[in-house]
Jmol script that loads the backbone (N, CA, C; Angstrom):
load data "model"
ATOM      1  N   MET A   1      91.677  23.715  47.014  1.00  0.00           N
ATOM      2  CA  MET A   1      91.718  24.765  46.019  1.00  0.00           C
ATOM      3  C   MET A   1      92.959  24.569  45.145  1.00  0.00           C
ATOM      4  N   VAL A   2      92.769  24.519  43.856  1.00  0.00           N
ATOM      5  CA  VAL A   2      93.862  24.353  42.913  1.00  0.00           C
ATOM      6  C   VAL A   2      94.234  25.719  42.359  1.00  0.00           C
ATOM      7  N   LEU A   3      95.535  26.034  42.442  1.00  0.00           N
ATOM      8  CA  LEU A   3      96.005  27.325  41.947  1.00  0.00           C
ATOM      9  C   LEU A   3      96.472  27.213  40.511  1.00  0.00           C
ATOM     10  N   ASP A   4      96.291  28.262  39.786  1.00  0.00           N
ATOM     11  CA  ASP A   4      96.786  28.356  38.419  1.00  0.00           C
ATOM     12  C   ASP A   4      98.310  28.242  38.444  1.00  0.00           C
ATOM     13  N   PRO A   5      98.908  27.311  37.664  1.00  0.00           N
ATOM     14  CA  PRO A   5     100.367  27.151  37.673  1.00  0.00           C
ATOM     15  C   PRO A   5     101.126  28.433  37.353  1.00  0.00           C
ATOM     16  N   ALA A   6     100.600  29.258  36.459  1.00  0.00           N
ATOM     17  CA  ALA A   6     101.283  30.519  36.132  1.00  0.00           C
ATOM     18  C   ALA A   6     101.312  31.432  37.351  1.00  0.00           C
ATOM     19  N   MET A   7     100.261  31.393  38.161  1.00  0.00           N
ATOM     20  CA  MET A   7     100.206  32.214  39.360  1.00  0.00           C
ATOM     21  C   MET A   7     101.263  31.747  40.355  1.00  0.00           C
ATOM     22  N   GLN A   8     101.439  30.447  40.496  1.00  0.00           N
ATOM     23  CA  GLN A   8     102.455  29.924  41.397  1.00  0.00           C
ATOM     24  C   GLN A   8     103.850  30.294  40.902  1.00  0.00           C
ATOM     25  N   ASP A   9     104.064  30.270  39.607  1.00  0.00           N
ATOM     26  CA  ASP A   9     105.386  30.548  39.055  1.00  0.00           C
ATOM     27  C   ASP A   9     105.879  31.946  39.412  1.00  0.00           C
ATOM     28  N   TRP A  10     105.075  32.968  39.226  1.00  0.00           N
ATOM     29  CA  TRP A  10     105.555  34.329  39.509  1.00  0.00           C
ATOM     30  C   TRP A  10     105.793  34.522  40.993  1.00  0.00           C
ATOM     31  N   ARG A  11     104.998  33.860  41.827  1.00  0.00           N
ATOM     32  CA  ARG A  11     105.220  33.982  43.271  1.00  0.00           C
ATOM     33  C   ARG A  11     106.511  33.296  43.673  1.00  0.00           C
ATOM     34  N   ALA A  12     106.806  32.159  43.037  1.00  0.00           N
ATOM     35  CA  ALA A  12     108.060  31.449  43.329  1.00  0.00           C
ATOM     36  C   ALA A  12     109.257  32.275  42.877  1.00  0.00           C
ATOM     37  N   VAL A  13     109.169  32.881  41.706  1.00  0.00           N
ATOM     38  CA  VAL A  13     110.253  33.734  41.193  1.00  0.00           C
ATOM     39  C   VAL A  13     110.459  34.917  42.133  1.00  0.00           C
ATOM     40  N   LEU A  14     109.378  35.575  42.516  1.00  0.00           N
ATOM     41  CA  LEU A  14     109.467  36.701  43.437  1.00  0.00           C
ATOM     42  C   LEU A  14     110.117  36.269  44.750  1.00  0.00           C
ATOM     43  N   GLY A  15     109.672  35.165  45.302  1.00  0.00           N
ATOM     44  CA  GLY A  15     110.213  34.685  46.568  1.00  0.00           C
ATOM     45  C   GLY A  15     111.695  34.362  46.498  1.00  0.00           C
ATOM     46  N   ARG A  16     112.100  33.685  45.430  1.00  0.00           N
ATOM     47  CA  ARG A  16     113.533  33.357  45.255  1.00  0.00           C
ATOM     48  C   ARG A  16     114.363  34.623  45.143  1.00  0.00           C
ATOM     49  N   ASN A  17     113.861  35.582  44.378  1.00  0.00           N
ATOM     50  CA  ASN A  17     114.615  36.823  44.178  1.00  0.00           C
ATOM     51  C   ASN A  17     114.708  37.642  45.466  1.00  0.00           C
ATOM     52  N   VAL A  18     113.629  37.723  46.199  1.00  0.00           N
ATOM     53  CA  VAL A  18     113.655  38.469  47.466  1.00  0.00           C
ATOM     54  C   VAL A  18     114.671  37.831  48.400  1.00  0.00           C
ATOM     55  N   ARG A  19     114.611  36.508  48.555  1.00  0.00           N
ATOM     56  CA  ARG A  19     115.545  35.821  49.456  1.00  0.00           C
ATOM     57  C   ARG A  19     116.994  36.005  49.003  1.00  0.00           C
ATOM     58  N   LYS A  20     117.240  35.822  47.696  1.00  0.00           N
ATOM     59  CA  LYS A  20     118.603  35.931  47.176  1.00  0.00           C
ATOM     60  C   LYS A  20     119.177  37.330  47.404  1.00  0.00           C
ATOM     61  N   ILE A  21     118.415  38.350  47.056  1.00  0.00           N
ATOM     62  CA  ILE A  21     118.893  39.723  47.199  1.00  0.00           C
ATOM     63  C   ILE A  21     119.044  40.082  48.679  1.00  0.00           C
ATOM     64  N   ARG A  22     118.093  39.656  49.493  1.00  0.00           N
ATOM     65  CA  ARG A  22     118.171  39.923  50.933  1.00  0.00           C
ATOM     66  C   ARG A  22     119.442  39.310  51.521  1.00  0.00           C
ATOM     67  N   GLN A  23     119.735  38.081  51.147  1.00  0.00           N
ATOM     68  CA  GLN A  23     120.935  37.423  51.656  1.00  0.00           C
ATOM     69  C   GLN A  23     122.206  38.072  51.110  1.00  0.00           C
ATOM     70  N   GLN A  24     122.197  38.490  49.852  1.00  0.00           N
ATOM     71  CA  GLN A  24     123.359  39.193  49.290  1.00  0.00           C
ATOM     72  C   GLN A  24     123.634  40.485  50.050  1.00  0.00           C
ATOM     73  N   ARG A  25     122.587  41.114  50.542  1.00  0.00           N
ATOM     74  CA  ARG A  25     122.728  42.361  51.295  1.00  0.00           C
ATOM     75  C   ARG A  25     123.000  42.085  52.774  1.00  0.00           C
ATOM     76  N   ARG A  26     123.134  40.803  53.117  1.00  0.00           N
ATOM     77  CA  ARG A  26     123.364  40.379  54.514  1.00  0.00           C
ATOM     78  C   ARG A  26     122.295  40.954  55.441  1.00  0.00           C
ATOM     79  N   MET A  27     121.055  40.838  54.973  1.00  0.00           N
ATOM     80  CA  MET A  27     119.920  41.368  55.703  1.00  0.00           C
ATOM     81  C   MET A  27     119.082  40.193  56.215  1.00  0.00           C
ATOM     82  N   THR A  28     118.658  40.270  57.451  1.00  0.00           N
ATOM     83  CA  THR A  28     117.775  39.234  57.987  1.00  0.00           C
ATOM     84  C   THR A  28     116.342  39.507  57.536  1.00  0.00           C
ATOM     85  N   GLN A  29     115.497  38.483  57.673  1.00  0.00           N
ATOM     86  CA  GLN A  29     114.081  38.695  57.377  1.00  0.00           C
ATOM     87  C   GLN A  29     113.512  39.761  58.312  1.00  0.00           C
ATOM     88  N   GLU A  30     113.963  39.751  59.557  1.00  0.00           N
ATOM     89  CA  GLU A  30     113.487  40.745  60.520  1.00  0.00           C
ATOM     90  C   GLU A  30     113.825  42.166  60.076  1.00  0.00           C
ATOM     91  N   LYS A  31     115.038  42.366  59.614  1.00  0.00           N
ATOM     92  CA  LYS A  31     115.473  43.688  59.150  1.00  0.00           C
ATOM     93  C   LYS A  31     114.664  44.113  57.926  1.00  0.00           C
ATOM     94  N   LEU A  32     114.475  43.187  56.984  1.00  0.00           N
ATOM     95  CA  LEU A  32     113.683  43.491  55.794  1.00  0.00           C
ATOM     96  C   LEU A  32     112.251  43.843  56.186  1.00  0.00           C
ATOM     97  N   ALA A  33     111.683  43.082  57.096  1.00  0.00           N
ATOM     98  CA  ALA A  33     110.319  43.354  57.553  1.00  0.00           C
ATOM     99  C   ALA A  33     110.237  44.755  58.168  1.00  0.00           C
ATOM    100  N   PHE A  34     111.208  45.106  59.000  1.00  0.00           N
ATOM    101  CA  PHE A  34     111.223  46.420  59.630  1.00  0.00           C
ATOM    102  C   PHE A  34     111.362  47.527  58.592  1.00  0.00           C
ATOM    103  N   GLU A  35     112.327  47.377  57.678  1.00  0.00           N
ATOM    104  CA  GLU A  35     112.606  48.408  56.670  1.00  0.00           C
ATOM    105  C   GLU A  35     111.428  48.604  55.711  1.00  0.00           C
ATOM    106  N   SER A  36     110.717  47.530  55.401  1.00  0.00           N
ATOM    107  CA  SER A  36     109.609  47.623  54.445  1.00  0.00           C
ATOM    108  C   SER A  36     108.251  47.791  55.134  1.00  0.00           C
ATOM    109  N   GLU A  37     108.264  47.799  56.478  1.00  0.00           N
ATOM    110  CA  GLU A  37     107.034  47.946  57.260  1.00  0.00           C
ATOM    111  C   GLU A  37     106.012  46.864  56.911  1.00  0.00           C
ATOM    112  N   ILE A  38     106.512  45.619  56.849  1.00  0.00           N
ATOM    113  CA  ILE A  38     105.685  44.452  56.544  1.00  0.00           C
ATOM    114  C   ILE A  38     105.919  43.433  57.653  1.00  0.00           C
ATOM    115  N   ASP A  39     104.885  42.718  58.028  1.00  0.00           N
ATOM    116  CA  ASP A  39     105.006  41.721  59.087  1.00  0.00           C
ATOM    117  C   ASP A  39     106.035  40.648  58.728  1.00  0.00           C
ATOM    118  N   LEU A  40     106.808  40.245  59.715  1.00  0.00           N
ATOM    119  CA  LEU A  40     107.862  39.245  59.527  1.00  0.00           C
ATOM    120  C   LEU A  40     107.325  37.949  58.925  1.00  0.00           C
ATOM    121  N   THR A  41     106.198  37.468  59.418  1.00  0.00           N
ATOM    122  CA  THR A  41     105.667  36.203  58.897  1.00  0.00           C
ATOM    123  C   THR A  41     105.222  36.343  57.440  1.00  0.00           C
ATOM    124  N   TYR A  42     104.795  37.549  57.060  1.00  0.00           N
ATOM    125  CA  TYR A  42     104.402  37.787  55.673  1.00  0.00           C
ATOM    126  C   TYR A  42     105.633  37.745  54.758  1.00  0.00           C
ATOM    127  N   ILE A  43     106.756  38.292  55.217  1.00  0.00           N
ATOM    128  CA  ILE A  43     108.008  38.232  54.448  1.00  0.00           C
ATOM    129  C   ILE A  43     108.388  36.771  54.220  1.00  0.00           C
ATOM    130  N   GLY A  44     108.322  35.967  55.276  1.00  0.00           N
ATOM    131  CA  GLY A  44     108.632  34.541  55.142  1.00  0.00           C
ATOM    132  C   GLY A  44     107.723  33.851  54.138  1.00  0.00           C
ATOM    133  N   GLY A  45     106.437  34.188  54.162  1.00  0.00           N
ATOM    134  CA  GLY A  45     105.490  33.610  53.206  1.00  0.00           C
ATOM    135  C   GLY A  45     105.791  34.020  51.780  1.00  0.00           C
ATOM    136  N   ILE A  46     106.216  35.265  51.598  1.00  0.00           N
ATOM    137  CA  ILE A  46     106.594  35.730  50.258  1.00  0.00           C
ATOM    138  C   ILE A  46     107.811  34.957  49.773  1.00  0.00           C
ATOM    139  N   GLU A  47     108.820  34.808  50.620  1.00  0.00           N
ATOM    140  CA  GLU A  47     110.040  34.098  50.222  1.00  0.00           C
ATOM    141  C   GLU A  47     109.763  32.630  49.898  1.00  0.00           C
ATOM    142  N   ARG A  48     108.772  32.045  50.532  1.00  0.00           N
ATOM    143  CA  ARG A  48     108.416  30.647  50.246  1.00  0.00           C
ATOM    144  C   ARG A  48     107.458  30.534  49.061  1.00  0.00           C
ATOM    145  N   GLY A  49     107.033  31.672  48.504  1.00  0.00           N
ATOM    146  CA  GLY A  49     106.114  31.653  47.366  1.00  0.00           C
ATOM    147  C   GLY A  49     104.694  31.309  47.758  1.00  0.00           C
ATOM    148  N   LYS A  50     104.348  31.496  49.020  1.00  0.00           N
ATOM    149  CA  LYS A  50     103.023  31.139  49.513  1.00  0.00           C
ATOM    150  C   LYS A  50     102.080  32.325  49.607  1.00  0.00           C
ATOM    151  N   ARG A  51     102.591  33.519  49.506  1.00  0.00           N
ATOM    152  CA  ARG A  51     101.771  34.726  49.617  1.00  0.00           C
ATOM    153  C   ARG A  51     101.584  35.378  48.259  1.00  0.00           C
ATOM    154  N   ASN A  52     100.528  36.148  48.148  1.00  0.00           N
ATOM    155  CA  ASN A  52     100.198  36.855  46.922  1.00  0.00           C
ATOM    156  C   ASN A  52     100.242  38.361  47.222  1.00  0.00           C
ATOM    157  N   PRO A  53     101.465  38.926  47.292  1.00  0.00           N
ATOM    158  CA  PRO A  53     101.586  40.318  47.722  1.00  0.00           C
ATOM    159  C   PRO A  53     101.044  41.303  46.693  1.00  0.00           C
ATOM    160  N   SER A  54     100.544  42.415  47.204  1.00  0.00           N
ATOM    161  CA  SER A  54     100.060  43.488  46.333  1.00  0.00           C
ATOM    162  C   SER A  54     101.252  44.212  45.703  1.00  0.00           C
ATOM    163  N   LEU A  55     100.951  45.022  44.729  1.00  0.00           N
ATOM    164  CA  LEU A  55     101.980  45.828  44.077  1.00  0.00           C
ATOM    165  C   LEU A  55     102.638  46.764  45.088  1.00  0.00           C
ATOM    166  N   LEU A  56     101.857  47.335  45.990  1.00  0.00           N
ATOM    167  CA  LEU A  56     102.391  48.222  47.015  1.00  0.00           C
ATOM    168  C   LEU A  56     103.387  47.487  47.916  1.00  0.00           C
ATOM    169  N   VAL A  57     103.053  46.277  48.335  1.00  0.00           N
ATOM    170  CA  VAL A  57     103.951  45.480  49.181  1.00  0.00           C
ATOM    171  C   VAL A  57     105.236  45.156  48.422  1.00  0.00           C
ATOM    172  N   MET A  58     105.110  44.750  47.167  1.00  0.00           N
ATOM    173  CA  MET A  58     106.307  44.443  46.377  1.00  0.00           C
ATOM    174  C   MET A  58     107.179  45.684  46.211  1.00  0.00           C
ATOM    175  N   ALA A  59     106.555  46.844  46.019  1.00  0.00           N
ATOM    176  CA  ALA A  59     107.311  48.092  45.866  1.00  0.00           C
ATOM    177  C   ALA A  59     108.033  48.449  47.163  1.00  0.00           C
ATOM    178  N   ARG A  60     107.404  48.216  48.303  1.00  0.00           N
ATOM    179  CA  ARG A  60     108.060  48.506  49.580  1.00  0.00           C
ATOM    180  C   ARG A  60     109.244  47.570  49.814  1.00  0.00           C
ATOM    181  N   ILE A  61     109.112  46.323  49.425  1.00  0.00           N
ATOM    182  CA  ILE A  61     110.227  45.373  49.554  1.00  0.00           C
ATOM    183  C   ILE A  61     111.368  45.796  48.634  1.00  0.00           C
ATOM    184  N   ALA A  62     111.042  46.134  47.387  1.00  0.00           N
ATOM    185  CA  ALA A  62     112.067  46.568  46.436  1.00  0.00           C
ATOM    186  C   ALA A  62     112.808  47.789  46.960  1.00  0.00           C
ATOM    187  N   GLU A  63     112.075  48.729  47.516  1.00  0.00           N
ATOM    188  CA  GLU A  63     112.711  49.932  48.058  1.00  0.00           C
ATOM    189  C   GLU A  63     113.617  49.585  49.243  1.00  0.00           C
ATOM    190  N   ALA A  64     113.153  48.706  50.121  1.00  0.00           N
ATOM    191  CA  ALA A  64     113.958  48.308  51.285  1.00  0.00           C
ATOM    192  C   ALA A  64     115.232  47.576  50.855  1.00  0.00           C
ATOM    193  N   LEU A  65     115.154  46.863  49.724  1.00  0.00           N
ATOM    194  CA  LEU A  65     116.321  46.140  49.204  1.00  0.00           C
ATOM    195  C   LEU A  65     117.157  46.999  48.258  1.00  0.00           C
ATOM    196  N   SER A  66     116.695  48.209  47.966  1.00  0.00           N
ATOM    197  CA  SER A  66     117.377  49.140  47.050  1.00  0.00           C
ATOM    198  C   SER A  66     117.560  48.556  45.651  1.00  0.00           C
ATOM    199  N   VAL A  67     116.484  47.962  45.137  1.00  0.00           N
ATOM    200  CA  VAL A  67     116.502  47.430  43.775  1.00  0.00           C
ATOM    201  C   VAL A  67     115.221  47.861  43.068  1.00  0.00           C
ATOM    202  N   PRO A  68     115.248  47.933  41.744  1.00  0.00           N
ATOM    203  CA  PRO A  68     113.999  48.230  41.031  1.00  0.00           C
ATOM    204  C   PRO A  68     113.032  47.045  41.169  1.00  0.00           C
ATOM    205  N   LEU A  69     111.764  47.336  41.200  1.00  0.00           N
ATOM    206  CA  LEU A  69     110.741  46.288  41.333  1.00  0.00           C
ATOM    207  C   LEU A  69     110.877  45.228  40.246  1.00  0.00           C
ATOM    208  N   THR A  70     111.248  45.636  39.058  1.00  0.00           N
ATOM    209  CA  THR A  70     111.399  44.668  37.958  1.00  0.00           C
ATOM    210  C   THR A  70     112.431  43.588  38.267  1.00  0.00           C
ATOM    211  N   LYS A  71     113.433  43.940  39.063  1.00  0.00           N
ATOM    212  CA  LYS A  71     114.461  42.945  39.426  1.00  0.00           C
ATOM    213  C   LYS A  71     113.873  41.836  40.297  1.00  0.00           C
ATOM    214  N   LEU A  72     112.908  42.172  41.115  1.00  0.00           N
ATOM    215  CA  LEU A  72     112.274  41.151  41.960  1.00  0.00           C
ATOM    216  C   LEU A  72     111.399  40.196  41.151  1.00  0.00           C
ATOM    217  N   LEU A  73     110.920  40.671  40.019  1.00  0.00           N
ATOM    218  CA  LEU A  73     110.004  39.859  39.222  1.00  0.00           C
ATOM    219  C   LEU A  73     110.652  39.176  38.025  1.00  0.00           C
ATOM    220  N   SER A  74     111.949  39.463  37.776  1.00  0.00           N
ATOM    221  CA  SER A  74     112.611  38.849  36.604  1.00  0.00           C
ATOM    222  C   SER A  74     113.059  37.438  36.911  1.00  0.00           C
ATOM    223  N   ASP A  75     112.880  36.603  35.915  1.00  0.00           N
ATOM    224  CA  ASP A  75     113.221  35.184  36.062  1.00  0.00           C
ATOM    225  C   ASP A  75     114.683  34.926  35.845  1.00  0.00           C
TER     226      ASP A  75
END
end "model"
wireframe off; spacefill off
backbone 0.3
color backbone group
């Protein structure tokens, strides 16, 4: 299955931003998963740009990281 390059780009941006902000907050993936009520392996997939999270999932991550959702999606 070939993915649309634009689709891969936003997932990669989201993943980089989640990882960067999480690390700046000195938060582990486990802590982020707990705070956002998302499975740990799903958090890892998001950070690697391999998952296609829903808007609700992205909003829960943003809330757990205490940032606006737009910050997770900005390049």
